[in-house]
Backbone bond lengths (Angstrom), bond angles and torsions (degrees), N, CA, C in turn:
res aa  C-N    CA-C-N  psi(-1)  N-CA   C-N-CA  omega(-1)  CA-C   N-CA-C  phi
1 X - - - 1.450 - - 1.528 107.44 -
2 X 1.296 117.01 128.01 1.449 120.48 -178.85 1.512 110.24 -80.06
3 X 1.304 114.23 166.31 1.459 120.52 -179.26 1.520 110.89 -62.56
4 X 1.327 116.11 -42.78 1.454 120.10 -178.39 1.530 111.17 -63.10
5 X 1.324 116.97 -44.82 1.463 119.19 -179.63 1.528 110.74 -68.64
6 X 1.330 117.85 -33.20 1.457 121.08 176.63 1.522 110.14 -63.95
7 X 1.325 118.13 -45.65 1.468 121.42 179.32 1.525 111.16 -65.11
8 X 1.320 117.22 -39.67 1.466 120.54 178.18 1.521 110.22 -64.02
9 X 1.316 116.17 -41.12 1.464 120.42 177.69 1.520 111.27 -61.48
10 X 1.321 117.89 -42.77 1.464 121.29 178.79 1.523 110.45 -64.17
11 X 1.337 117.35 -45.82 1.463 120.31 -179.54 1.526 111.58 -62.93
12 X 1.329 117.21 -41.25 1.462 119.72 178.80 1.518 111.64 -65.29
13 X 1.324 117.33 -40.61 1.464 118.88 -179.71 1.520 110.90 -67.74
14 X 1.335 117.20 -37.32 1.467 119.09 177.59 1.522 111.37 -66.38
15 X 1.317 117.60 -43.18 1.460 119.29 -179.39 1.521 111.22 -68.91
16 X 1.324 117.63 -36.17 1.461 120.52 176.86 1.518 110.45 -65.80
17 X 1.325 116.87 -42.33 1.463 120.73 178.42 1.517 111.45 -62.66
18 X 1.329 117.14 -41.56 1.461 120.35 178.97 1.521 110.84 -65.71
19 X 1.332 117.84 -38.91 1.462 119.10 -179.98 1.521 111.08 -70.98
20 X 1.325 117.65 -32.90 1.461 119.44 176.86 1.520 111.46 -67.47
21 X 1.323 116.72 -39.16 1.464 119.61 178.49 1.515 109.71 -64.87
22 X 1.348 117.16 -43.36 1.458 119.56 178.29 1.517 111.12 -67.02
23 X 1.314 117.85 -32.25 1.453 121.73 -177.72 1.513 113.19 -74.13
24 X 1.329 118.60 -10.40 1.450 121.06 -178.81 1.520 112.61 -85.94
25 X 1.322 117.38 1.87 1.457 119.87 177.26 1.513 108.80 -61.28
26 X 1.284 116.02 133.73 1.451 121.07 -178.49 1.526 109.14 -99.02
27 X 1.330 117.74 148.01 1.458 119.38 176.27 1.522 109.71 -66.57
28 X 1.313 115.00 153.22 1.462 118.82 -179.89 1.524 109.32 -68.53
29 X 1.345 117.28 160.05 1.460 119.88 179.99 1.523 112.73 -59.01
30 X 1.328 117.29 -32.43 1.467 118.48 179.90 1.519 110.70 -69.69
31 X 1.342 117.71 -36.61 1.461 119.73 177.39 1.516 110.35 -64.47
32 X 1.340 116.80 -39.36 1.456 119.64 177.88 1.528 110.56 -66.09
33 X 1.341 117.00 -38.24 1.455 120.42 -179.32 1.532 110.55 -65.98
34 X 1.342 117.01 -41.92 1.450 119.38 179.05 1.520 111.01 -69.80
35 X 1.327 117.94 -32.62 1.456 120.57 176.65 1.529 109.75 -65.27
36 X 1.347 116.83 -35.97 1.453 119.92 177.95 1.529 111.20 -67.38
37 X 1.327 117.23 -31.94 1.460 119.95 -179.90 1.521 111.47 -70.15
38 X 1.337 117.51 -28.08 1.464 119.46 179.44 1.526 111.37 -73.32
39 X 1.313 116.61 -17.06 1.458 121.65 178.67 1.531 108.41 -90.02
40 X 1.357 119.70 119.23 1.463 120.09 -177.34 1.532 112.63 -63.87
41 X 1.316 117.93 -29.10 1.461 119.84 179.88 1.525 111.07 -69.45
42 X 1.344 116.89 -28.43 1.458 119.94 -179.72 1.515 111.91 -80.84
43 X 1.325 117.77 -12.93 1.462 121.05 -177.89 1.523 111.88 -83.88
44 X 1.300 118.27 5.24 1.457 121.51 178.04 1.518 109.73 -72.32
45 X 1.343 117.99 163.27 1.461 119.69 -178.36 1.527 114.11 -59.96
46 X 1.320 119.11 -15.50 1.461 120.37 179.58 1.527 112.09 -79.52
47 X 1.355 119.30 4.24 1.457 122.19 -177.00 1.522 112.43 -83.49
48 X 1.317 119.45 2.35 1.469 124.73 177.23 1.523 112.25 55.27
49 X 1.318 117.75 81.75 1.464 119.83 179.58 1.525 112.39 -63.14
50 X 1.334 118.22 -24.95 1.465 119.65 178.40 1.522 110.75 -64.79
51 X 1.336 117.14 -37.84 1.457 120.13 178.19 1.526 110.38 -64.82
52 X 1.335 116.44 -40.64 1.457 119.99 178.51 1.522 110.55 -62.45
53 X 1.333 117.58 -45.09 1.461 121.03 179.81 1.521 111.33 -65.04
54 X 1.324 116.95 -38.42 1.459 120.41 179.32 1.530 110.54 -64.64
55 X 1.329 117.12 -44.87 1.462 120.29 178.64 1.521 111.24 -63.91
56 X 1.318 115.76 -40.13 1.460 119.57 179.65 1.521 111.01 -65.71
57 X 1.340 117.43 -38.63 1.456 120.91 178.49 1.522 110.65 -64.57
58 X 1.338 117.13 -46.84 1.454 119.21 -177.85 1.518 111.61 -67.77
59 X 1.315 118.00 -32.67 1.459 120.41 176.57 1.523 110.34 -65.55
60 X 1.327 117.09 -39.65 1.457 119.07 178.41 1.516 110.99 -73.37
61 X 1.331 118.11 -30.05 1.459 120.48 178.87 1.519 111.09 -68.14
62 X 1.322 117.56 -31.21 1.454 120.51 179.05 1.520 111.58 -69.79
63 X 1.298 117.80 -29.76 1.462 120.72 -177.21 1.521 112.24 -102.57
64 X 1.317 117.46 21.14 1.460 119.77 -178.11 1.524 110.29 -70.48
65 X 1.330 117.78 155.29 1.461 119.77 177.83 1.526 110.14 -69.91
66 X 1.320 115.91 158.98 1.451 120.48 -179.80 1.521 110.79 -71.43
67 X 1.322 115.04 139.11 1.460 121.98 175.72 1.534 108.10 -84.48
68 X 1.337 118.39 166.53 1.471 119.77 -179.06 1.536 113.40 -57.50
69 X 1.342 117.91 -38.13 1.472 118.91 178.85 1.530 111.14 -68.89
70 X 1.345 116.92 -30.69 1.466 120.31 176.19 1.527 110.21 -68.14
71 X 1.317 116.32 -39.17 1.467 120.55 179.60 1.523 110.43 -66.63
72 X 1.339 117.56 -39.49 1.466 119.31 177.81 1.529 110.50 -66.56
73 X 1.335 118.10 -36.10 1.463 120.78 176.22 1.521 110.13 -65.90
74 X 1.340 117.26 -40.84 1.462 120.75 178.59 1.523 110.92 -62.24
75 X 1.323 116.83 -42.32 1.458 120.15 179.27 1.529 111.22 -66.42
76 X 1.341 117.18 -35.52 1.471 120.54 176.49 1.529 110.46 -65.35
77 X 1.320 117.06 -40.21 1.461 120.76 178.49 1.529 109.81 -66.48
78 X 1.316 117.37 -42.51 1.467 120.32 179.00 1.525 111.22 -64.99
79 X 1.348 116.82 -33.80 1.463 119.79 177.90 1.530 110.63 -66.84
80 X 1.335 117.10 -34.64 1.466 119.93 176.98 1.515 110.96 -70.59
81 X 1.320 116.92 -32.45 1.456 121.33 176.47 1.508 113.58 78.56
82 X 1.331 114.75 172.35 1.455 121.68 179.92 1.526 107.58 -89.96
83 X 1.325 115.40 111.08 1.459 120.94 179.25 1.521 107.86 -155.73
84 X 1.321 117.22 112.61 1.467 121.51 -178.90 1.516 111.86 -65.05
85 X 1.322 117.70 -21.91 1.460 120.73 -174.27 1.520 112.55 -96.00
86 X 1.319 118.54 -8.31 1.467 121.52 173.89 1.518 106.83 -97.44
87 X 1.300 115.71 112.61 1.452 119.63 -176.48 1.523 110.15 -86.58
88 X 1.324 115.05 142.46 1.460 122.13 176.47 1.523 108.68 -125.63
89 X 1.318 115.38 150.87 1.461 121.30 175.26 1.523 107.09 -106.61
90 X 1.337 115.19 126.12 1.460 122.18 -176.35 1.522 108.34 -117.39
91 X 1.335 116.45 124.75 1.464 120.80 175.53 1.514 108.53 -106.55
92 X 1.337 114.90 126.91 1.459 121.06 -177.14 1.517 111.14 -98.65
93 X 1.330 115.92 163.64 1.465 121.62 -179.90 1.517 113.01 -61.37
94 X 1.319 118.24 -29.28 1.463 120.55 -178.80 1.528 112.59 -80.12
95 X 1.324 118.18 2.05 1.456 122.17 176.45 1.518 114.24 96.76
96 X 1.316 118.85 -8.95 1.458 120.60 -179.45 1.528 110.46 -80.95
97 X 1.321 114.92 157.27 1.452 121.92 -179.82 1.516 108.75 -127.20
98 X 1.324 116.41 134.06 1.458 122.80 178.17 1.515 108.79 -118.24
99 X 1.335 116.25 144.60 1.452 121.43 175.25 1.513 107.82 -129.11
100 X 1.331 116.73 130.05 1.462 120.50 179.49 1.508 110.90 176.66
101 X 1.315 115.87 -177.77 1.453 121.88 178.79 1.516 111.04 -94.76
102 X 1.316 116.78 149.03 1.464 121.58 179.89 1.526 108.23 -80.35
103 X 1.331 115.76 124.13 1.461 121.14 -178.84 1.517 112.51 -95.27
104 X 1.339 116.81 -43.21 1.463 120.04 -178.54 1.529 109.29 -150.77
105 X 1.322 114.44 154.55 1.463 121.27 -178.80 1.520 107.83 -132.56
106 X 1.347 116.70 128.75 1.457 121.73 173.38 1.527 108.13 -123.97
107 X 1.324 116.77 -176.57 1.457 120.35 -178.59 1.526 112.99 -71.20
108 X 1.334 118.83 -29.27 1.462 122.29 -175.69 1.521 113.82 -105.55
109 X 1.347 118.12 -19.30 1.463 120.66 -173.16 1.519 110.45 -159.21
110 X 1.324 116.09 171.26 1.448 121.83 173.71 1.522 108.41 -142.41
111 X 1.338 116.21 163.21 1.452 121.67 -175.42 1.518 109.39 -117.51
112 X 1.345 115.73 132.65 1.458 122.49 179.86 1.523 107.95 -115.68
113 X 1.340 115.99 132.90 1.462 119.97 177.25 1.523 108.91 -83.49
114 X 1.318 115.05 142.49 1.448 121.36 175.40 1.517 106.53 -133.32
115 X 1.299 118.07 114.59 1.449 120.74 -175.84 1.517 109.79 79.83
116 X 1.340 115.60 -158.10 1.464 118.55 -176.69 1.520 112.60 -95.85
117 X 1.320 118.16 -21.92 1.461 119.91 -177.68 1.519 113.76 -126.01
118 X 1.309 118.84 -12.17 1.460 122.02 -174.48 1.522 110.20 -94.44
119 X 1.316 116.13 143.65 1.461 121.29 176.13 1.522 108.70 -144.98
120 X 1.329 114.86 149.87 1.452 121.36 -177.95 1.523 108.85 -127.18
121 X 1.333 116.46 132.07 1.459 121.64 176.40 1.515 108.43 -94.58
122 X 1.331 116.28 129.16 1.460 122.28 -175.12 1.521 108.80 -122.76
123 X 1.314 116.09 128.10 1.462 121.28 174.66 1.524 108.66 -81.11
124 X 1.316 116.94 145.44 1.460 120.38 -179.64 1.525 111.60 -62.32
125 X 1.327 116.82 -29.58 1.459 120.20 -179.41 1.526 112.32 -71.18
126 X 1.336 118.55 -16.68 1.463 120.47 -179.78 1.522 112.74 -93.66
127 X 1.328 118.12 6.32 1.460 121.53 179.66 1.527 110.90 -86.47
128 X 1.307 115.02 136.27 1.463 119.83 174.80 1.526 109.76 -78.04
129 X 1.333 115.68 -41.06 1.466 122.60 175.36 1.520 108.23 -148.43
130 X 1.318 118.44 162.73 1.466 119.84 -178.67 1.537 111.33 -61.95
131 X 1.327 117.30 150.09 1.468 120.36 179.25 1.525 111.29 -62.55
132 X 1.322 115.17 145.37 1.457 121.73 -179.94 1.526 109.00 -117.94
133 X 1.342 117.65 137.19 1.468 118.50 175.37 1.523 109.17 -66.20
134 X 1.317 116.36 144.40 1.457 120.63 -177.68 1.519 110.15 -147.08
135 X 1.324 115.20 154.45 1.451 120.51 170.52 1.521 106.66 -84.64
136 X 1.300 117.08 135.59 1.456 120.44 -177.08 1.526 109.46 -136.16
137 X 1.345 117.12 70.58 1.465 117.79 -177.80 1.526 112.98 -64.94
138 X 1.327 117.83 -34.39 1.464 119.56 179.32 1.524 111.45 -64.89
139 X 1.331 117.31 -42.00 1.456 120.64 179.14 1.527 111.09 -66.74
140 X 1.359 116.56 -40.12 1.461 119.57 177.24 1.532 110.13 -61.79
141 X 1.316 116.69 -43.90 1.459 121.88 179.65 1.534 110.60 -62.56
142 X 1.318 116.20 -45.84 1.464 120.83 -179.91 1.535 111.02 -62.53
143 X 1.336 116.94 -44.62 1.465 120.15 178.55 1.526 111.17 -63.26
144 X 1.330 116.94 -39.09 1.457 120.51 177.72 1.521 112.07 -62.70
145 X 1.335 116.17 -40.59 1.463 119.81 177.66 1.529 111.44 -66.19
146 X 1.328 116.52 -38.91 1.463 119.60 178.48 1.530 111.06 -64.56
147 X 1.339 117.32 -44.47 1.456 119.98 178.40 1.519 110.95 -63.90
148 X 1.338 116.88 -39.24 1.463 120.51 178.25 1.523 110.59 -62.23
149 X 1.326 117.39 -42.69 1.459 121.15 178.19 1.510 112.05 -63.94
150 X 1.336 116.76 -40.87 1.459 120.71 179.26 1.525 111.50 -64.62
151 X 1.323 116.64 -43.43 1.465 120.71 178.80 1.527 110.02 -66.24
152 X 1.342 117.58 -41.33 1.472 120.73 178.99 1.532 110.36 -62.50
153 X 1.326 117.54 -39.02 1.465 120.75 177.71 1.524 111.05 -64.18
154 X 1.319 116.62 -43.00 1.473 119.95 178.73 1.522 111.10 -64.30
155 X 1.335 117.12 -40.38 1.462 120.45 178.85 1.519 110.11 -66.09
156 X 1.339 117.02 -38.79 1.456 120.43 -179.96 1.518 111.84 -68.15
157 X 1.327 118.24 -34.41 1.471 121.43 -178.94 1.522 113.71 -86.67
158 X 1.330 118.06 -13.58 1.463 120.07 -176.91 1.523 113.12 -62.89
159 X 1.342 122.34 -38.17 1.472 118.53 177.08 1.531 112.63 -61.12
160 X 1.307 116.90 -35.76 1.458 120.08 178.15 1.524 109.62 -64.31
161 X 1.325 116.38 -44.61 1.464 120.18 -179.96 1.519 110.99 -66.71
162 X 1.338 117.08 -37.63 1.464 120.90 -179.16 1.528 110.15 -65.17
163 X 1.338 117.45 -34.82 1.462 120.85 179.85 1.521 111.30 -80.15
164 X 1.333 118.09 -43.37 1.462 120.73 -172.19 1.524 114.40 -79.60
165 X 1.315 118.98 -35.62 1.462 120.22 -176.64 1.531 113.08 -60.91
166 X 1.337 119.69 -47.01 1.482 116.92 177.07 1.529 112.81 -62.54
167 X 1.337 116.73 -34.83 1.463 119.01 178.13 1.526 111.23 -66.78
168 X 1.319 117.17 -37.61 1.466 120.65 176.48 1.517 111.40 -67.05
169 X 1.324 116.83 -43.42 1.460 120.34 -177.00 1.523 112.71 -70.01
170 X 1.328 117.30 -31.29 1.471 119.44 179.76 1.515 112.59 -84.42
171 X 1.321 117.24 -12.79 1.460 120.74 177.10 1.516 113.95 91.78
172 X 1.340 118.19 7.90 1.459 120.86 177.94 1.533 108.69 -65.59
173 X 1.327 116.29 -41.95 1.455 121.66 175.14 1.523 106.67 -100.44
174 X 1.331 115.98 114.22 1.459 120.48 -179.06 1.518 108.97 -103.17
175 X 1.294 115.33 130.81 1.455 123.33 178.85 1.495 109.17 48.48
């Protein structure tokens, strides 16, 4: 296998993988409900109109306008700004608490980083109270250890890559 065909194969597999991930998006429950209404067999009394109304209600609840307390929470988040190194403590309506840095802010939600690769998107309506800046030495320590482990793994695997990649590109190792 030549170098050019190997690179083309890698690019094609990456683009195919990305399109498959994007293609797995599912239609929203309301789209499925309306699709069922276009089918005359689904319009029979066995189609559970209560389920349709429940889905329609929850779909409208997700797109509701912000309440005054949501707007004050949004302004508090914007005042804290986007900074991965400034940790905030977020208390949600369900009683859970998240600690992390703010990654992005939009009109309806914001994103908080947790760890080195994990992030959580939070709607302003799901906040119990506005986020508060906090010192988080344990989280900083944990993130530092995770980054150290990741770098150590890359350093440990680099000799293997340095030896195998030229052999793959020259065709000594086929398939």
